[in-house]
C-alpha positions in Angstrom: 33.3 -40.5 11.2 32.0 -38.2 14.0 30.3 -39.9 17.0 26.5 -39.6 17.4 27.0 -37.1 20.3 29.1 -34.9 18.0 26.5 -35.1 15.2 23.8 -34.2 17.6 25.8 -31.2 19.0 26.6 -30.1 15.4 22.9 -30.2 14.4 21.9 -28.4 17.5 24.5 -25.6 16.9 23.4 -25.2 13.3 19.8 -25.0 14.4 20.6 -22.3 16.9 22.7 -20.4 14.3 19.8 -20.6 11.8 17.3 -19.3 14.4 19.7 -16.4 15.2 20.0 -15.5 11.5 16.2 -15.6 11.2 15.8 -13.4 14.3 18.3 -10.9 12.9 16.6 -10.8 9.5 13.2 -10.2 11.1 14.6 -7.5 13.4 16.2 -5.8 10.3 12.8 -6.0 8.4 10.9 -4.5 11.4 13.4 -1.7 11.8 13.4 -0.8 8.1 9.8 -1.4 7.0 7.4 -2.0 9.9 6.4 1.4 11.1 3.6 3.6 12.3 2.7 6.3 9.9 0.3 9.3 10.0 -1.2 9.8 6.6 -2.2 13.5 6.4 -4.2 14.6 3.3 -4.1 18.4 4.0 -2.5 19.4 0.6 -3.6 16.4 -1.6 -5.5 17.4 -4.7 -6.5 15.9 -8.0 -4.6 17.1 -11.0 -6.2 19.4 -13.6 -8.5 17.3 -15.8 -9.5 14.9 -13.0 -10.7 17.4 -10.4 -14.4 18.2 -9.9 -17.5 16.1 -10.5 -17.0 12.7 -12.2 -16.6 9.1 -11.4 -15.2 7.8 -8.1 -11.4 8.0 -8.5 -8.9 5.8 -6.7 -5.2 6.8 -6.9 -2.6 4.3 -5.9 0.8 5.6 -4.6 3.7 3.1 -5.1 7.4 2.8 -5.1 8.4 -0.2 -7.4 11.5 -0.9 -5.2 9.4 -1.2 -2.0 9.0 -4.8 -0.8 5.7 -3.8 0.9 4.0 -3.6 -2.5 4.1 -7.4 -2.8 1.2 -8.0 -0.5 -0.9 -5.1 -1.7 -0.7 -5.7 -5.5 -2.9 -8.7 -5.5 -5.4 -6.8 -3.3 -5.3 -3.9 -5.7 -5.9 -6.2 -8.7 -9.0 -7.6 -6.9 -10.2 -4.0 -6.3 -9.9 -3.2 -10.0 -11.7 -6.4 -11.0 -14.5 -5.7 -8.5 -15.0 -1.9 -8.8 -13.9 -0.9 -12.3 -17.1 -2.4 -13.8 -19.1 -0.2 -11.3 -17.5 2.9 -12.7 -14.6 3.5 -10.3 -11.5 4.7 -12.2 -8.0 3.7 -11.1 -4.9 5.8 -11.4 -1.3 5.4 -10.1 1.4 7.8 -9.0 4.9 6.4 -8.8 7.4 7.7 -6.2 9.5 10.4 -7.9 12.9 9.3 -9.0 12.1 5.6 -8.6 12.6 3.0 -11.4 10.4 0.2 -12.6 6.6 0.1 -12.7 3.5 -1.8 -11.9 3.1 -5.5 -12.8 1.2 -6.4 -16.0 -1.9 -7.3 -13.9 -2.2 -3.6 -12.9 -1.6 -2.2 -16.4 -5.1 -0.9 -16.3 -4.2 1.8 -13.8 -3.9 5.2 -15.6 -0.5 6.7 -14.7 -0.3 10.2 -13.4 2.9 12.1 -13.6 2.2 13.8 -10.2 -0.6 14.7 -7.9 -0.6 18.1 -6.2 0.4 17.6 -2.6 1.8 14.1 -3.1 5.4 15.3 -2.5 4.5 15.4 1.2 3.3 11.8 1.2 4.8 10.1 4.2 5.0 6.5 2.9 3.8 4.0 0.4 2.0 1.9 -0.5 -1.0 4.2 0.0 -4.1 5.3 -1.8 -6.5 8.2 -2.1 -10.2 8.0 -3.0 -12.2 10.9 -4.3 -16.0 10.8 -4.4 -18.2 11.7 -7.4 -18.2 15.4 -6.5 -14.4 15.4 -6.5 -14.0 15.6 -2.7 -11.3 13.6 -1.0 -13.1 10.8 0.8 -10.1 8.7 2.0 -6.4 8.9 2.2 -4.2 6.4 3.8 -3.0 2.8 3.7 -4.9 -0.1 2.2 -5.1 -1.8 5.6 -3.5 -2.0 9.0 -0.9 -4.7 9.7 1.9 -6.4 7.8 -0.3 -7.8 5.0 -3.0 -6.4 2.9 -6.1 -8.3 2.0 -9.8 -7.6 1.6 -10.2 -9.2 5.1 -8.4 -6.3 6.8 -8.9 -3.6 4.2 -10.1 0.0 4.7 -10.8 0.4 1.0 -13.9 -1.8 0.3 -16.1 -0.1 3.0 -15.2 3.3 1.6 -15.9 2.4 -2.0 -19.1 0.6 -1.1 -20.4 3.6 0.9 -19.5 6.0 -2.0 -21.2 3.8 -4.6 -24.4 3.9 -2.4 -24.2 7.7 -2.3 -23.2 7.9 1.4 -20.6 10.5 2.2 -17.2 9.5 3.6 -14.5 11.8 5.0 -11.4 10.0 6.2 -8.6 12.3 5.1 -6.1 11.4 7.8 -5.2 7.9 9.0 -2.8 6.6 11.5 -1.7 3.0 10.7 1.0 0.5 11.6 2.2 -1.8 8.8 4.8 -2.4 6.1 5.6 1.0 4.6 8.5 2.5 2.6 9.4 6.1 3.0 8.2 8.3 0.1 10.3 11.4 0.7 
């Protein structure tokens, strides 16, 4: 049976090892997913059949393999619940070549095979919002930071303004957060 001093030393060493493993995992996560991204909407367009006047349209860009989607999917489901009854339509574009799909709670999003200009998308998750005249009102992330909720969202203010008939033009956004490369 080890002495109390040896037990204490062993517990201390295991604690230090555990902290080192956690620090390494966090450093790996920050290096791989935590990044600053410039979302530029220069070439982004609605596909034929959706362009022009109509409802406010929100297009969600996602990569099913991206761990950054976890935080934003609940927020997106809340957006659908709140804004779909007000006439906002919801669509989704999946990263080309990726596998999987959206969770059942987001099955209401209408899939789009592609969006003109989306091949140049820098990262996901991201979204684009077009106003009732078919003009791009917003393109960028759901929020800034590592998590995405209505508390730090860019989306609700844009949708609320558009629903009230106020113009919004935010076609390029610089944000730091959890993003996966699109290209």
